[in-house]
N, C-alpha and C positions, 0 to 999 in steps of 0.2 A: 313748508316745503311745497314746491310747485309740481304740477303734473308733468309726467314725461311723455313726449310725443315722438313718433317715429320720424327720423330724419335721415336724409341721404348724405352721408359725409364721406368724402374721399379726398385723396391728395389732389386730384384734378380739380374738384369743386373748390377746394381750399385755395389753390393757386389762381384759379380764374377769378375768384372773389377778391383776392389780394390785388391782382392786376387792375381790376375795375376801380377799387378804392384809390389806388395810386393816381389814376386819371382824375377822379373826383377831387382828391386832395390838391393836386397841382393847379387845378382850375379855381378851387375855392379859396386857397390861401396864398395867392400871388403876392399880396402886399406883405403878409407875415413872413413869407419866404425871403422877400427882398430885405426886410428888416433883420431877419436872422443872419443873412449873409454879411450885412454890415456889422452886426454885433460880434459875429465870429471873427471877422477881419480885425476889429478893434481889439478883441481878446488876444488874437495871435500876435498882433503888433506889440501889445503890452508884454507878452511872454518874450518876444524877440528883444525888446529893450532891456529887460531884466537879465536875460541870458548874456547879453553883451556886457552888462555891468559885472557879472560874475566872471566872465572870460577875461575881462580887463583887470581882475584882481580884487574886486570889492569883497570884503570879508563879512559884511553884514549878514548874519544867519537868517534874518527875515526874508531876504531875497531868495535864499535857497528853498525855504518853505513855500514861498510864493510860487516859484517855478513848479515844484512838485504838485501842489494843489491845483494850479492853473491848467497844467497838462491833463490832469484827471478830469477837470471840469470840461475842457475842450472835447475830450473823447466822449464823455457822457452826454453832453449837449448834442453832439452830432448823432449819437445813438438814439436819443429821444426823437430827434427830427426824423430819422429814418423809420422809427416805429410809428410815429404819427402818419407818415406817408402811406404806411401799409394798413393802418387801422388797428394796430395793437396798442390801444390806449392803456390797458391794464399794466402791461409790461413797461410802457413808457413812464407810468406813475411810479413804479418800483425804482427805476433809475433816477427819476426826478427827486425822490427822497434822498438819494445819495448826493446828487448834484447840489441840492439845497444846502446840505450841511457842509459840503466842501467850500461853498461860497461863504457860508457863515464862519467857517474855521479861519479863513484868510482874515476876516475882520477881527475875530477873537484873538488871533496871534498878533495882529497889529496893535490891538488895545493892551495886550498882555505879553510883551516881548520876553519877559523873564521866564515864560513857560515854554518857549520855542525849543530849548534844548531837551526838556523832558518829553515834549511831543515827538521830537526827532529820535529820541532814544528808545521809543516803544519797541518791545519785543512781543512775540506771540503770547507769552505768559504775563505780560505787564497788566493785562486787564483784570488779573486776579488781585491786584493791588488796589484796595478800596480808596486810598488817598488819591491815587492817580486817576481812578475812574471818576471820582467826585470833581476833579479839576476839569475834566474833558467830557463830562456828560452833556447830552443835548440840552437838558433843562438848565444846567449851569451856563452853557453858551448863550442860550436864548435870553435868559435873565440878564446876563452881562451886556449883551448887545442892546437889549431894551433900554437899559440904564445909560450906557455910554454912546449909543448910536443915534440918539434923538437929533443931535446937531448935524448929523450926516444924512438925515432923511430915512433912517432905517425904521421901518414900522413892522414889528413882529408880534405874533400872537402864539402862545405855547400850544393852544388847542388846535388851531388851523394850520400852523406851520410845523408841528411835530406829531401830535397825537393822531390826527387824521391820516397823514401820509405814512405814518408808521404802521397803520393797520394793514396796508397792502403788502408789506413784506413778511407778514406772519400768516401761518396756515389756519386762519380763523374763518368762520363762516362769513363774517362781515367783509373780509378781503375779497371774496368772490364777487362782491358788488362791482369791483373795478373791472370785472371781465363779463359784465352783462350788457345786453343791448338796451335800447331806449324803452323797451317794453318790460324791462326787469327780468328778462329771461337770459339764461346762460348763452353767451355768444359762441357757439361751436365754430362758426366761421367769422373772420374779421368783418366788422361792419363800419361803414362811414357814419360818423356822428359829428356834425358841424360844431355843436356847442362844446363838446368835450375836447375836440382837437384844438379849437380856438383857445380854450382855457389853458391847455398845456403849452401852446405857443406863447401865450401871455406870461405864463409862469417862468419859462426859461429865458424869455426876452428880458424879464425883470431882473434875473439873476446874473446874466452874462456880463453886464457892465460893472458889477461889483469889484472885480479884480482891478480894472483900470482905475476906478474911483479910489480904491485903497492905495494903489501905486502913486497916484497924484497926491494924495494926502501925505504919504510917506516922503515923497520928494519935497513937499513944502516944509516938512519937519526938519529936513537936513539941508534946507536952502539949496537944493539942486535944481538948476534950470538950464535948459538947452533947447535947441531947435526941435529935436525929436519929441521931447516932452510937450513942447508947445503944440506940436501936431497932434499928439495923443489927446491933449486937453481939448483942442478944437473939435476933433472927431467925436470925443465923448459928449461934449456939450450939444453938438448937432444931433447926435443919436438920441440923447435923453430928451431933447425937445420933442422929437417925433414920438418917442415911446410914451411920454406923458400924455400926448394927445390921444394915442392909441388906448391908453388906460381909461381915459374918459369915455371913449367910444365903447370900450369893452364893458364898462359898468352899465351903460345904457343897453348894450346888447343883451347882457345876462338879465337885466331887470325886465326887459321887454319879452324875452324868449323863455326865461327860466323863472321869472317872478322873484328874483333874488336881488336884494338891496345891497349886499356886500359879500365879502368872501365867505363869511359864515353861512349866509343865505344860499350861496352857490353850493356849498358842501352839503347842506341839508336837503337839496333837491334830489 
């Protein structure tokens, strides 16, 4: 336990600190914000394309699931972006945990279309059904995606992609770590942290293109090709080329500033 120090905490000081962090964030993450806008635009265009398919009478239930999960991803990604803007990294990590598995679920339902009806029929009490829980547990999803997702470039790790970010949603002592400043002290007021904000940006930018990638794969499966799909594919390829370069830069950034060689190393810092 750390020692407690006298602090002047008020709504005014809280608001002033938040406004200052917003200025720092906008200056520090200009490139990331530009990429975020492009990724969101691509995501929205994918939603619009599928919505039109359903409106025109397409009966494939995968597209219905796609729309529902993609809208949730859109709202959560925007929420994380706003929290990064204000320096609320702990709360952003909580929503990231949800965003991550919504993106994984789109892949999981694409790989296992026979499960879509069961997924869509969930009621509040369904979670009491052990057989249902086993089919849709996070560990089941990750293990399935690790096996089937290799050819699609999915690289998942149960410890770093589930266990670590699950900690933040529980009222454990470890979860408070997500709400500390860089000195390891409880952050009573929001604080700007270049490394943590950058990592969160990198995380959501890595997940947002998943929905478009799945949509393109699904279209290939059913031999569906048209001008709008071609435009989505072009936008996706251009964005991924940029994000892959950002990923290389990010690895160097965290290696130099956090002495972390990979995602596990970043988490251990």
